[in-house]
py3Dmol code that shows the C-alpha trace and the ligand (Angstrom):
import py3Dmol

protein = """\
ATOM      1  CA  MET A   1      53.260 221.010  25.063  1.00  0.00           C
ATOM      2  CA  VAL A   2      55.833 220.537  22.283  1.00  0.00           C
ATOM      3  CA  ASP A   3      59.492 221.013  23.279  1.00  0.00           C
ATOM      4  CA  LYS A   4      61.397 223.456  21.113  1.00  0.00           C
ATOM      5  CA  LYS A   5      63.808 220.959  19.656  1.00  0.00           C
ATOM      6  CA  ASP A   6      66.226 221.180  16.750  1.00  0.00           C
ATOM      7  CA  ASP A   7      64.508 218.525  14.701  1.00  0.00           C
ATOM      8  CA  LYS A   8      61.928 220.792  13.085  1.00  0.00           C
ATOM      9  CA  ILE A   9      60.952 219.269   9.755  1.00  0.00           C
ATOM     10  CA  TRP A  10      58.858 222.040   8.306  1.00  0.00           C
ATOM     11  CA  ASN A  11      58.078 225.674   8.878  1.00  0.00           C
ATOM     12  CA  THR A  12      55.771 227.991   7.024  1.00  0.00           C
ATOM     13  CA  LYS A  13      54.345 231.445   7.673  1.00  0.00           C
ATOM     14  CA  VAL A  14      51.136 232.591   6.022  1.00  0.00           C
ATOM     15  CA  SER A  15      48.553 235.317   6.143  1.00  0.00           C
ATOM     16  CA  CYS A  16      44.810 234.993   5.579  1.00  0.00           C
ATOM     17  CA  PRO A  17      42.238 237.808   5.720  1.00  0.00           C
ATOM     18  CA  SER A  18      38.741 237.804   7.135  1.00  0.00           C
ATOM     19  CA  ASN A  19      35.810 238.306   4.779  1.00  0.00           C
ATOM     20  CA  ILE A  20      32.451 240.017   4.907  1.00  0.00           C
ATOM     21  CA  ALA A  21      29.407 238.137   3.604  1.00  0.00           C
ATOM     22  CA  LEU A  22      27.117 240.012   1.212  1.00  0.00           C
ATOM     23  CA  ILE A  23      24.689 237.081   1.084  1.00  0.00           C
ATOM     24  CA  LYS A  24      24.945 235.294   4.418  1.00  0.00           C
ATOM     25  CA  TYR A  25      25.624 231.676   5.264  1.00  0.00           C
ATOM     26  CA  TRP A  26      23.195 230.862   8.072  1.00  0.00           C
ATOM     27  CA  GLY A  27      22.267 227.262   8.789  1.00  0.00           C
ATOM     28  CA  LYS A  28      23.730 223.898   7.786  1.00  0.00           C
ATOM     29  CA  LYS A  29      22.271 220.877   6.027  1.00  0.00           C
ATOM     30  CA  GLU A  30      24.810 218.473   7.528  1.00  0.00           C
ATOM     31  CA  THR A  31      28.376 218.684   8.795  1.00  0.00           C
ATOM     32  CA  GLN A  32      29.719 221.954   7.403  1.00  0.00           C
ATOM     33  CA  ILE A  33      27.421 221.795   4.357  1.00  0.00           C
ATOM     34  CA  PRO A  34      25.637 225.143   4.018  1.00  0.00           C
ATOM     35  CA  LEU A  35      21.860 225.484   3.953  1.00  0.00           C
ATOM     36  CA  THR A  36      22.225 228.136   1.246  1.00  0.00           C
ATOM     37  CA  PRO A  37      24.978 229.493  -0.980  1.00  0.00           C
ATOM     38  CA  SER A  38      26.734 232.662   0.202  1.00  0.00           C
ATOM     39  CA  ILE A  39      28.844 235.390  -1.412  1.00  0.00           C
ATOM     40  CA  SER A  40      31.470 237.474   0.353  1.00  0.00           C
ATOM     41  CA  PHE A  41      34.140 239.972  -0.304  1.00  0.00           C
ATOM     42  CA  THR A  42      37.585 239.255   1.018  1.00  0.00           C
ATOM     43  CA  LEU A  43      39.048 241.901   3.298  1.00  0.00           C
ATOM     44  CA  SER A  44      42.581 243.234   3.210  1.00  0.00           C
ATOM     45  CA  GLU A  45      43.697 244.676   6.583  1.00  0.00           C
ATOM     46  CA  CYS A  46      41.771 242.427   8.983  1.00  0.00           C
ATOM     47  CA  LYS A  47      43.779 239.221   8.844  1.00  0.00           C
ATOM     48  CA  THR A  48      45.469 236.422  10.787  1.00  0.00           C
ATOM     49  CA  ILE A  49      49.201 235.745  10.515  1.00  0.00           C
ATOM     50  CA  THR A  50      50.031 232.125  11.319  1.00  0.00           C
ATOM     51  CA  SER A  51      53.341 230.372  11.532  1.00  0.00           C
ATOM     52  CA  LEU A  52      53.320 226.588  11.655  1.00  0.00           C
ATOM     53  CA  ASP A  53      56.250 224.432  12.832  1.00  0.00           C
ATOM     54  CA  ILE A  54      56.055 220.690  12.303  1.00  0.00           C
ATOM     55  CA  TYR A  55      58.092 218.237  14.423  1.00  0.00           C
ATOM     56  CA  PRO A  56      58.403 214.466  14.486  1.00  0.00           C
ATOM     57  CA  LYS A  57      55.968 212.996  16.973  1.00  0.00           C
ATOM     58  CA  SER A  58      57.637 212.444  20.334  1.00  0.00           C
ATOM     59  CA  GLU A  59      57.642 208.732  21.007  1.00  0.00           C
ATOM     60  CA  ALA A  60      56.462 209.007  24.586  1.00  0.00           C
ATOM     61  CA  ASN A  61      53.424 210.783  23.358  1.00  0.00           C
ATOM     62  CA  THR A  62      50.632 208.832  21.732  1.00  0.00           C
ATOM     63  CA  GLN A  63      48.260 211.836  21.601  1.00  0.00           C
ATOM     64  CA  ILE A  64      48.778 214.555  19.012  1.00  0.00           C
ATOM     65  CA  SER A  65      50.502 217.461  20.734  1.00  0.00           C
ATOM     66  CA  PHE A  66      50.735 221.096  19.813  1.00  0.00           C
ATOM     67  CA  THR A  67      51.492 224.445  21.346  1.00  0.00           C
ATOM     68  CA  LEU A  68      49.617 227.606  20.481  1.00  0.00           C
ATOM     69  CA  GLU A  69      52.075 230.327  21.395  1.00  0.00           C
ATOM     70  CA  GLU A  70      49.843 233.407  21.386  1.00  0.00           C
ATOM     71  CA  ASN A  71      46.690 231.694  22.481  1.00  0.00           C
ATOM     72  CA  GLU A  72      46.858 229.610  25.610  1.00  0.00           C
ATOM     73  CA  ASN A  73      43.081 229.344  25.840  1.00  0.00           C
ATOM     74  CA  PRO A  74      42.417 225.611  26.483  1.00  0.00           C
ATOM     75  CA  LEU A  75      39.068 225.800  24.667  1.00  0.00           C
ATOM     76  CA  PHE A  76      40.856 226.990  21.555  1.00  0.00           C
ATOM     77  CA  SER A  77      43.391 224.128  21.839  1.00  0.00           C
ATOM     78  CA  GLU A  78      40.545 221.646  22.041  1.00  0.00           C
ATOM     79  CA  LYS A  79      38.928 223.226  18.976  1.00  0.00           C
ATOM     80  CA  ILE A  80      42.168 222.822  16.996  1.00  0.00           C
ATOM     81  CA  LEU A  81      42.589 219.233  18.169  1.00  0.00           C
ATOM     82  CA  ASN A  82      39.045 218.371  17.004  1.00  0.00           C
ATOM     83  CA  TYR A  83      39.733 220.193  13.764  1.00  0.00           C
ATOM     84  CA  PHE A  84      42.891 218.144  13.135  1.00  0.00           C
ATOM     85  CA  LYS A  85      40.936 214.950  13.711  1.00  0.00           C
ATOM     86  CA  SER A  86      38.204 216.122  11.325  1.00  0.00           C
ATOM     87  CA  ILE A  87      40.612 216.711   8.416  1.00  0.00           C
ATOM     88  CA  LYS A  88      42.300 213.303   8.628  1.00  0.00           C
ATOM     89  CA  ASN A  89      40.663 212.192   5.365  1.00  0.00           C
ATOM     90  CA  LEU A  90      42.136 215.140   3.470  1.00  0.00           C
ATOM     91  CA  LEU A  91      45.510 215.168   5.246  1.00  0.00           C
ATOM     92  CA  PRO A  92      46.242 211.523   6.096  1.00  0.00           C
ATOM     93  CA  TRP A  93      49.479 212.504   7.883  1.00  0.00           C
ATOM     94  CA  ILE A  94      47.917 215.068  10.228  1.00  0.00           C
ATOM     95  CA  LEU A  95      47.993 212.942  13.400  1.00  0.00           C
ATOM     96  CA  ASP A  96      51.578 211.767  12.814  1.00  0.00           C
ATOM     97  CA  TYR A  97      53.400 214.922  13.960  1.00  0.00           C
ATOM     98  CA  ASP A  98      53.681 217.456  16.749  1.00  0.00           C
ATOM     99  CA  TYR A  99      53.069 221.142  16.054  1.00  0.00           C
ATOM    100  CA  ILE A 100      53.873 224.607  17.263  1.00  0.00           C
ATOM    101  CA  ILE A 101      51.418 227.202  16.006  1.00  0.00           C
ATOM    102  CA  HIS A 102      51.905 230.973  16.410  1.00  0.00           C
ATOM    103  CA  SER A 103      48.831 232.910  15.461  1.00  0.00           C
ATOM    104  CA  LYS A 104      48.107 236.645  15.614  1.00  0.00           C
ATOM    105  CA  ASN A 105      45.208 238.776  14.392  1.00  0.00           C
ATOM    106  CA  THR A 106      45.856 242.245  12.991  1.00  0.00           C
ATOM    107  CA  PHE A 107      42.450 243.432  14.195  1.00  0.00           C
ATOM    108  CA  PRO A 108      41.432 243.963  17.819  1.00  0.00           C
ATOM    109  CA  HIS A 109      39.187 241.420  19.490  1.00  0.00           C
ATOM    110  CA  SER A 110      36.832 244.342  20.158  1.00  0.00           C
ATOM    111  CA  ALA A 111      36.152 244.663  16.419  1.00  0.00           C
ATOM    112  CA  GLY A 112      33.617 241.866  16.711  1.00  0.00           C
ATOM    113  CA  ILE A 113      34.980 240.531  13.416  1.00  0.00           C
ATOM    114  CA  ALA A 114      34.742 236.753  13.481  1.00  0.00           C
ATOM    115  CA  SER A 115      38.354 235.677  13.672  1.00  0.00           C
ATOM    116  CA  SER A 116      37.394 232.084  12.842  1.00  0.00           C
ATOM    117  CA  ALA A 117      37.310 232.858   9.100  1.00  0.00           C
ATOM    118  CA  SER A 118      40.838 234.274   8.992  1.00  0.00           C
ATOM    119  CA  SER A 119      42.346 231.918  11.587  1.00  0.00           C
ATOM    120  CA  PHE A 120      41.024 228.683  10.063  1.00  0.00           C
ATOM    121  CA  GLY A 121      41.806 230.055   6.605  1.00  0.00           C
ATOM    122  CA  ALA A 122      45.404 230.690   7.666  1.00  0.00           C
ATOM    123  CA  LEU A 123      45.813 227.346   9.427  1.00  0.00           C
ATOM    124  CA  ALA A 124      44.361 225.438   6.460  1.00  0.00           C
ATOM    125  CA  PHE A 125      46.619 227.322   4.039  1.00  0.00           C
ATOM    126  CA  ALA A 126      49.698 226.591   6.201  1.00  0.00           C
ATOM    127  CA  LEU A 127      48.867 222.873   6.521  1.00  0.00           C
ATOM    128  CA  ALA A 128      48.233 222.658   2.778  1.00  0.00           C
ATOM    129  CA  GLN A 129      51.780 223.952   2.128  1.00  0.00           C
ATOM    130  CA  TYR A 130      53.203 220.891   3.841  1.00  0.00           C
ATOM    131  CA  HIS A 131      50.726 218.668   2.019  1.00  0.00           C
ATOM    132  CA  ILE A 132      51.829 219.825  -1.449  1.00  0.00           C
ATOM    133  CA  ASN A 133      55.384 219.221  -0.391  1.00  0.00           C
ATOM    134  CA  LEU A 134      54.433 215.589   0.290  1.00  0.00           C
ATOM    135  CA  TYR A 135      51.983 215.237  -2.608  1.00  0.00           C
ATOM    136  CA  PRO A 136      52.945 217.687  -5.382  1.00  0.00           C
ATOM    137  CA  LYS A 137      50.028 216.453  -7.538  1.00  0.00           C
ATOM    138  CA  VAL A 138      47.547 218.878  -5.885  1.00  0.00           C
ATOM    139  CA  SER A 139      49.754 221.839  -6.703  1.00  0.00           C
ATOM    140  CA  ASN A 140      47.781 222.845  -9.815  1.00  0.00           C
ATOM    141  CA  GLN A 141      46.620 226.383  -8.891  1.00  0.00           C
ATOM    142  CA  ILE A 142      42.837 225.906  -9.092  1.00  0.00           C
ATOM    143  CA  HIS A 143      42.882 222.501  -7.443  1.00  0.00           C
ATOM    144  CA  PHE A 144      45.133 223.777  -4.723  1.00  0.00           C
ATOM    145  CA  ALA A 145      42.848 226.725  -3.890  1.00  0.00           C
ATOM    146  CA  SER A 146      39.778 224.428  -3.797  1.00  0.00           C
ATOM    147  CA  PHE A 147      41.676 222.021  -1.594  1.00  0.00           C
ATOM    148  CA  VAL A 148      42.671 224.757   0.873  1.00  0.00           C
ATOM    149  CA  SER A 149      39.122 226.122   0.838  1.00  0.00           C
ATOM    150  CA  GLU A 150      37.701 222.680   1.645  1.00  0.00           C
ATOM    151  CA  LEU A 151      40.203 222.245   4.476  1.00  0.00           C
ATOM    152  CA  ALA A 152      39.289 225.699   5.845  1.00  0.00           C
ATOM    153  CA  ARG A 153      35.550 224.989   5.562  1.00  0.00           C
ATOM    154  CA  LEU A 154      35.876 222.058   7.943  1.00  0.00           C
ATOM    155  CA  GLY A 155      37.165 224.492  10.599  1.00  0.00           C
ATOM    156  CA  SER A 156      34.647 227.270   9.963  1.00  0.00           C
ATOM    157  CA  GLY A 157      32.230 227.565   7.035  1.00  0.00           C
ATOM    158  CA  SER A 158      32.958 231.217   6.333  1.00  0.00           C
ATOM    159  CA  ALA A 159      36.721 230.454   6.294  1.00  0.00           C
ATOM    160  CA  SER A 160      36.231 228.594   2.999  1.00  0.00           C
ATOM    161  CA  ARG A 161      35.674 231.998   1.310  1.00  0.00           C
ATOM    162  CA  SER A 162      38.669 233.838   2.822  1.00  0.00           C
ATOM    163  CA  ILE A 163      41.273 232.024   0.707  1.00  0.00           C
ATOM    164  CA  PHE A 164      40.305 233.738  -2.530  1.00  0.00           C
ATOM    165  CA  PRO A 165      40.983 237.256  -3.773  1.00  0.00           C
ATOM    166  CA  SER A 166      38.159 239.810  -4.110  1.00  0.00           C
ATOM    167  CA  LEU A 167      34.837 237.979  -4.309  1.00  0.00           C
ATOM    168  CA  SER A 168      33.942 234.394  -3.575  1.00  0.00           C
ATOM    169  CA  LEU A 169      30.961 232.085  -3.632  1.00  0.00           C
ATOM    170  CA  TRP A 170      30.476 229.067  -1.401  1.00  0.00           C
ATOM    171  CA  GLY A 171      27.609 226.580  -1.724  1.00  0.00           C
ATOM    172  CA  LYS A 172      26.012 224.777  -4.632  1.00  0.00           C
ATOM    173  CA  THR A 173      23.687 226.943  -6.706  1.00  0.00           C
ATOM    174  CA  ILE A 174      22.099 226.507 -10.124  1.00  0.00           C
ATOM    175  CA  TYR A 175      23.253 230.055 -10.896  1.00  0.00           C
ATOM    176  CA  HIS A 176      26.957 229.178 -11.100  1.00  0.00           C
ATOM    177  CA  THR A 177      28.130 225.991 -12.797  1.00  0.00           C
ATOM    178  CA  GLN A 178      31.374 225.707 -10.819  1.00  0.00           C
ATOM    179  CA  SER A 179      29.780 226.255  -7.410  1.00  0.00           C
ATOM    180  CA  SER A 180      30.189 223.595  -4.749  1.00  0.00           C
ATOM    181  CA  ASP A 181      29.105 222.797  -1.199  1.00  0.00           C
ATOM    182  CA  SER A 182      32.504 221.392  -0.309  1.00  0.00           C
ATOM    183  CA  HIS A 183      34.602 224.452  -1.123  1.00  0.00           C
ATOM    184  CA  ALA A 184      34.257 228.071  -2.198  1.00  0.00           C
ATOM    185  CA  ILE A 185      35.194 229.376  -5.639  1.00  0.00           C
ATOM    186  CA  CYS A 186      36.549 232.690  -6.818  1.00  0.00           C
ATOM    187  CA  ILE A 187      34.065 234.922  -8.682  1.00  0.00           C
ATOM    188  CA  ASN A 188      36.057 236.087 -11.680  1.00  0.00           C
ATOM    189  CA  GLU A 189      33.418 238.081 -13.532  1.00  0.00           C
ATOM    190  CA  TYR A 190      32.878 241.361 -11.766  1.00  0.00           C
ATOM    191  CA  HIS A 191      32.773 245.034 -12.684  1.00  0.00           C
ATOM    192  CA  GLU A 192      35.909 247.138 -12.145  1.00  0.00           C
ATOM    193  CA  LEU A 193      33.948 249.264  -9.638  1.00  0.00           C
ATOM    194  CA  PHE A 194      34.335 246.430  -7.140  1.00  0.00           C
ATOM    195  CA  GLU A 195      38.121 246.212  -7.484  1.00  0.00           C
ATOM    196  CA  THR A 196      38.638 248.907  -4.862  1.00  0.00           C
ATOM    197  CA  TYR A 197      35.475 248.593  -2.797  1.00  0.00           C
ATOM    198  CA  GLN A 198      35.771 249.966   0.750  1.00  0.00           C
ATOM    199  CA  ASP A 199      34.535 248.539   4.059  1.00  0.00           C
ATOM    200  CA  THR A 200      34.581 250.804   7.116  1.00  0.00           C
ATOM    201  CA  ILE A 201      33.659 248.771  10.178  1.00  0.00           C
ATOM    202  CA  LEU A 202      31.884 250.807  12.846  1.00  0.00           C
ATOM    203  CA  ILE A 203      32.301 249.309  16.308  1.00  0.00           C
ATOM    204  CA  VAL A 204      29.033 249.833  18.140  1.00  0.00           C
ATOM    205  CA  ASP A 205      29.772 247.380  20.947  1.00  0.00           C
ATOM    206  CA  SER A 206      32.927 245.394  21.595  1.00  0.00           C
ATOM    207  CA  GLY A 207      31.273 242.917  23.986  1.00  0.00           C
ATOM    208  CA  ILE A 208      31.410 239.159  23.448  1.00  0.00           C
ATOM    209  CA  LYS A 209      28.625 237.722  21.285  1.00  0.00           C
ATOM    210  CA  LYS A 210      25.585 236.511  23.246  1.00  0.00           C
ATOM    211  CA  ILE A 211      25.323 233.470  21.020  1.00  0.00           C
ATOM    212  CA  SER A 212      27.883 231.500  19.017  1.00  0.00           C
ATOM    213  CA  SER A 213      27.397 231.122  15.276  1.00  0.00           C
ATOM    214  CA  THR A 214      27.400 227.322  15.846  1.00  0.00           C
ATOM    215  CA  LYS A 215      24.245 227.711  17.967  1.00  0.00           C
ATOM    216  CA  GLY A 216      22.766 230.165  15.441  1.00  0.00           C
ATOM    217  CA  HIS A 217      23.284 227.704  12.568  1.00  0.00           C
ATOM    218  CA  GLN A 218      21.601 224.959  14.655  1.00  0.00           C
ATOM    219  CA  LEU A 219      18.538 227.107  15.263  1.00  0.00           C
ATOM    220  CA  MET A 220      17.893 227.176  11.501  1.00  0.00           C
ATOM    221  CA  GLU A 221      17.192 223.416  11.530  1.00  0.00           C
ATOM    222  CA  ASN A 222      13.577 223.751  12.657  1.00  0.00           C
ATOM    223  CA  HIS A 223      13.111 227.403  11.871  1.00  0.00           C
ATOM    224  CA  THR A 224       9.619 228.496  10.732  1.00  0.00           C
ATOM    225  CA  TYR A 225      11.187 230.504   7.906  1.00  0.00           C
ATOM    226  CA  ARG A 226      13.767 227.891   6.853  1.00  0.00           C
ATOM    227  CA  ASP A 227      12.268 227.353   3.375  1.00  0.00           C
ATOM    228  CA  VAL A 228      11.702 231.063   2.858  1.00  0.00           C
ATOM    229  CA  ARG A 229      15.362 231.654   3.733  1.00  0.00           C
ATOM    230  CA  ILE A 230      16.549 229.040   1.227  1.00  0.00           C
ATOM    231  CA  LYS A 231      14.404 230.603  -1.514  1.00  0.00           C
ATOM    232  CA  ASN A 232      15.428 234.197  -0.740  1.00  0.00           C
ATOM    233  CA  ALA A 233      19.164 233.475  -0.443  1.00  0.00           C
ATOM    234  CA  ASN A 234      19.193 231.608  -3.764  1.00  0.00           C
ATOM    235  CA  ASN A 235      17.265 234.373  -5.537  1.00  0.00           C
ATOM    236  CA  ARG A 236      19.640 236.970  -4.146  1.00  0.00           C
ATOM    237  CA  ILE A 237      22.667 234.953  -5.277  1.00  0.00           C
ATOM    238  CA  ASN A 238      21.267 235.016  -8.797  1.00  0.00           C
ATOM    239  CA  GLU A 239      20.616 238.773  -8.625  1.00  0.00           C
ATOM    240  CA  LEU A 240      23.920 239.614  -6.967  1.00  0.00           C
ATOM    241  CA  LEU A 241      26.010 237.672  -9.497  1.00  0.00           C
ATOM    242  CA  GLU A 242      24.429 239.785 -12.242  1.00  0.00           C
ATOM    243  CA  VAL A 243      24.850 243.018 -10.263  1.00  0.00           C
ATOM    244  CA  LEU A 244      28.537 242.243  -9.623  1.00  0.00           C
ATOM    245  CA  GLU A 245      29.080 241.725 -13.323  1.00  0.00           C
ATOM    246  CA  LYS A 246      27.156 244.783 -14.504  1.00  0.00           C
ATOM    247  CA  GLY A 247      28.105 247.150 -11.657  1.00  0.00           C
ATOM    248  CA  ASN A 248      24.539 248.221 -10.799  1.00  0.00           C
ATOM    249  CA  LEU A 249      25.272 249.790  -7.410  1.00  0.00           C
ATOM    250  CA  ASP A 250      21.692 250.779  -6.472  1.00  0.00           C
ATOM    251  CA  LYS A 251      20.656 247.176  -6.796  1.00  0.00           C
ATOM    252  CA  PHE A 252      23.829 246.081  -4.963  1.00  0.00           C
ATOM    253  CA  CYS A 253      22.834 248.236  -1.951  1.00  0.00           C
ATOM    254  CA  GLU A 254      19.276 246.911  -2.000  1.00  0.00           C
ATOM    255  CA  ILE A 255      20.322 243.226  -2.084  1.00  0.00           C
ATOM    256  CA  VAL A 256      23.102 243.492   0.510  1.00  0.00           C
ATOM    257  CA  GLU A 257      20.992 245.381   3.059  1.00  0.00           C
ATOM    258  CA  ALA A 258      18.010 243.068   2.544  1.00  0.00           C
ATOM    259  CA  ASP A 259      20.143 240.011   3.262  1.00  0.00           C
ATOM    260  CA  ALA A 260      21.769 241.490   6.384  1.00  0.00           C
ATOM    261  CA  LEU A 261      18.384 242.485   7.803  1.00  0.00           C
ATOM    262  CA  GLU A 262      16.979 239.063   6.958  1.00  0.00           C
ATOM    263  CA  LEU A 263      19.818 237.387   8.892  1.00  0.00           C
ATOM    264  CA  HIS A 264      18.824 239.361  11.981  1.00  0.00           C
ATOM    265  CA  ALA A 265      15.111 238.785  11.376  1.00  0.00           C
ATOM    266  CA  LEU A 266      15.884 235.039  11.380  1.00  0.00           C
ATOM    267  CA  MET A 267      17.713 235.396  14.691  1.00  0.00           C
ATOM    268  CA  MET A 268      14.828 237.328  16.231  1.00  0.00           C
ATOM    269  CA  THR A 269      12.258 234.772  15.056  1.00  0.00           C
ATOM    270  CA  SER A 270      14.129 231.597  16.037  1.00  0.00           C
ATOM    271  CA  HIS A 271      13.305 229.501  19.122  1.00  0.00           C
ATOM    272  CA  PRO A 272      14.781 230.616  21.391  1.00  0.00           C
ATOM    273  CA  SER A 273      14.865 234.081  19.894  1.00  0.00           C
ATOM    274  CA  PHE A 274      17.932 236.289  20.233  1.00  0.00           C
ATOM    275  CA  ILE A 275      18.674 239.895  19.404  1.00  0.00           C
ATOM    276  CA  LEU A 276      22.178 241.007  18.451  1.00  0.00           C
ATOM    277  CA  LEU A 277      21.240 244.383  16.972  1.00  0.00           C
ATOM    278  CA  GLN A 278      21.519 247.358  19.287  1.00  0.00           C
ATOM    279  CA  PRO A 279      19.704 250.712  19.140  1.00  0.00           C
ATOM    280  CA  ASN A 280      22.813 252.360  17.694  1.00  0.00           C
ATOM    281  CA  THR A 281      23.115 249.691  14.988  1.00  0.00           C
ATOM    282  CA  LEU A 282      19.609 250.604  13.820  1.00  0.00           C
ATOM    283  CA  LYS A 283      20.316 254.328  14.109  1.00  0.00           C
ATOM    284  CA  ILE A 284      23.348 253.913  11.818  1.00  0.00           C
ATOM    285  CA  ALA A 285      21.387 251.733   9.379  1.00  0.00           C
ATOM    286  CA  GLN A 286      18.660 254.380   9.107  1.00  0.00           C
ATOM    287  CA  GLU A 287      21.146 257.234   8.736  1.00  0.00           C
ATOM    288  CA  ILE A 288      22.935 255.361   5.924  1.00  0.00           C
ATOM    289  CA  GLN A 289      19.678 254.797   4.051  1.00  0.00           C
ATOM    290  CA  ASP A 290      18.722 258.496   4.459  1.00  0.00           C
ATOM    291  CA  PHE A 291      22.185 259.632   3.347  1.00  0.00           C
ATOM    292  CA  ARG A 292      21.998 257.401   0.263  1.00  0.00           C
ATOM    293  CA  LYS A 293      18.568 258.751  -0.659  1.00  0.00           C
ATOM    294  CA  LYS A 294      19.650 262.364  -0.154  1.00  0.00           C
ATOM    295  CA  THR A 295      23.068 262.275  -1.844  1.00  0.00           C
ATOM    296  CA  LYS A 296      22.592 259.413  -4.362  1.00  0.00           C
ATOM    297  CA  ILE A 297      25.962 258.075  -3.170  1.00  0.00           C
ATOM    298  CA  PRO A 298      25.781 254.260  -3.357  1.00  0.00           C
ATOM    299  CA  VAL A 299      26.804 253.525   0.223  1.00  0.00           C
ATOM    300  CA  CYS A 300      25.151 250.651   2.070  1.00  0.00           C
ATOM    301  CA  PHE A 301      25.560 248.532   5.175  1.00  0.00           C
ATOM    302  CA  THR A 302      25.828 244.904   6.136  1.00  0.00           C
ATOM    303  CA  ILE A 303      25.872 243.305   9.584  1.00  0.00           C
ATOM    304  CA  ASP A 304      27.235 239.917  10.667  1.00  0.00           C
ATOM    305  CA  ALA A 305      26.348 238.008  13.828  1.00  0.00           C
ATOM    306  CA  GLY A 306      26.837 240.986  16.144  1.00  0.00           C
ATOM    307  CA  PRO A 307      25.900 244.662  16.556  1.00  0.00           C
ATOM    308  CA  ASN A 308      28.772 246.184  14.540  1.00  0.00           C
ATOM    309  CA  ILE A 309      28.063 247.550  11.124  1.00  0.00           C
ATOM    310  CA  HIS A 310      30.097 247.355   7.912  1.00  0.00           C
ATOM    311  CA  VAL A 311      29.751 250.415   5.684  1.00  0.00           C
ATOM    312  CA  LEU A 312      30.377 249.473   2.043  1.00  0.00           C
ATOM    313  CA  TYR A 313      31.073 251.957  -0.766  1.00  0.00           C
ATOM    314  CA  PRO A 314      33.152 252.503  -3.913  1.00  0.00           C
ATOM    315  CA  LYS A 315      36.537 254.149  -3.334  1.00  0.00           C
ATOM    316  CA  GLU A 316      35.685 257.237  -5.398  1.00  0.00           C
ATOM    317  CA  PHE A 317      33.225 258.300  -2.652  1.00  0.00           C
ATOM    318  CA  SER A 318      35.685 257.776   0.224  1.00  0.00           C
ATOM    319  CA  ASP A 319      36.032 261.458   1.183  1.00  0.00           C
ATOM    320  CA  LYS A 320      32.296 262.117   1.306  1.00  0.00           C
ATOM    321  CA  VAL A 321      31.482 258.878   3.126  1.00  0.00           C
ATOM    322  CA  LYS A 322      34.317 259.368   5.654  1.00  0.00           C
ATOM    323  CA  PHE A 323      33.016 262.857   6.368  1.00  0.00           C
ATOM    324  CA  PHE A 324      29.533 261.436   6.914  1.00  0.00           C
ATOM    325  CA  ILE A 325      30.958 258.734   9.231  1.00  0.00           C
ATOM    326  CA  ASN A 326      33.007 261.244  11.238  1.00  0.00           C
ATOM    327  CA  ASP A 327      30.163 263.715  11.434  1.00  0.00           C
ATOM    328  CA  THR A 328      26.581 262.347  11.329  1.00  0.00           C
ATOM    329  CA  LEU A 329      27.342 258.814  12.532  1.00  0.00           C
ATOM    330  CA  LYS A 330      29.836 259.812  15.249  1.00  0.00           C
ATOM    331  CA  PRO A 331      27.394 259.602  18.227  1.00  0.00           C
ATOM    332  CA  TYR A 332      26.544 255.962  17.480  1.00  0.00           C
ATOM    333  CA  TYR A 333      29.902 254.114  17.446  1.00  0.00           C
ATOM    334  CA  PHE A 334      33.064 254.347  19.523  1.00  0.00           C
ATOM    335  CA  GLU A 335      35.720 253.496  16.957  1.00  0.00           C
ATOM    336  CA  TYR A 336      36.096 252.324  13.397  1.00  0.00           C
ATOM    337  CA  ILE A 337      38.436 250.214  11.271  1.00  0.00           C
ATOM    338  CA  CYS A 338      39.113 251.034   7.623  1.00  0.00           C
ATOM    339  CA  ASP A 339      39.379 248.081   5.304  1.00  0.00           C
ATOM    340  CA  GLN A 340      38.850 247.274   1.653  1.00  0.00           C
ATOM    341  CA  ILE A 341      38.592 244.411  -0.777  1.00  0.00           C
ATOM    342  CA  GLY A 342      41.738 242.252  -0.647  1.00  0.00           C
ATOM    343  CA  HIS A 343      43.833 239.509  -2.193  1.00  0.00           C
ATOM    344  CA  GLY A 344      43.166 236.382  -0.127  1.00  0.00           C
ATOM    345  CA  ALA A 345      45.601 234.015   1.572  1.00  0.00           C
ATOM    346  CA  ASN A 346      49.313 234.164   0.829  1.00  0.00           C
ATOM    347  CA  LEU A 347      52.727 232.973   1.979  1.00  0.00           C
ATOM    348  CA  ILE A 348      54.892 235.462   3.875  1.00  0.00           C
TER     349      ILE A 348
END
"""
ligand_1 = """\
14
PMV
O 31.662 230.457 9.684
P 30.766 230.598 10.845
O 30.256 229.278 11.310
O 31.371 231.418 11.949
O 29.426 231.401 10.383
C 29.467 232.692 9.842
C 28.119 233.297 9.843
C 28.025 234.747 9.394
O 29.229 235.439 9.618
C 26.921 235.441 10.187
C 27.645 234.864 7.922
C 28.723 234.565 6.901
O 28.356 234.073 5.837
O 29.901 234.864 7.140
"""
view = py3Dmol.view(width=600, height=400)
view.addModel(protein, "pdb")
view.setStyle({"model": 0}, {"cartoon": {"style": "trace"}})
view.addModel(ligand_1, "xyz")
view.setStyle({"model": 1}, {"stick": {}})
view.zoomTo()
view.show()
């Protein structure tokens, strides 16, 4: 526990959104190195606000000490402590101070939105602010964003993508020269249609996940379909990059749904197998596909490691899609959150 003393040497307050993967990261090659590249869009409303206070290390205390004001969960404290130790190479000063961290999510826990992407994104961005104060050389905009993304990745892989505005790509691929396994990059070439893309998150079940994503990633190591997954994800990255540039929304829907369903097929065929989809998730998925066929409105779904379903569509169809959600889909979810493509991490 850090005493609230007057000798605070640094304070910063930041915000970092969550993101939704269009091509999923599932499986690792080694420590926080992804098995395949992934592409996500950064959200806007679902975010973590983090304030970081840095104090001189109390002399009596040889261990690093920090207080998490809004989260007294000891497991979470241990996670942060391990994280701090793991980023010592990037932030050589990290174990030399005491910290007070206040962290708050704008979305309810029940949303089933992985808060690790936004919370590690926010923490990494806050720590990086102090780092550029000490070492102004990394302050070049592109280098700084890559640096923050790398720091975030070491906390949670998907967090590496939350730093950037709009669309980002994490993981080395032959289809993008600037891509990297160590940090995500911003996808700059995309059609204006995606500038205001909407994500309505339908909460089918607010229960805790039956399996952590850490365990899920591990199960890809000896998975029967490991090589198939690597091939499919890379092909889809290639196709999606082109679709994002050209704005072909029919193809966008096809690729995004295929990858979400493949993620769950991988879960169901791993050893041990696990099922996160629920009957209502599948009902919604089918209704969305029928609605798209019938109306020609390019609305599609994606699903992360849980039963909740993200409904993705261009803003111009908001009224029609919202009506469909409030009418046809109503029996299958108990609440929803409206979000849209956003601007990434920032200082507040
Ligand atoms: O960042 P992690 O380790 O929580 O893994 C995220 C995994 C998925 O959300 C299912 C997919 C993704 O790319 O975000």
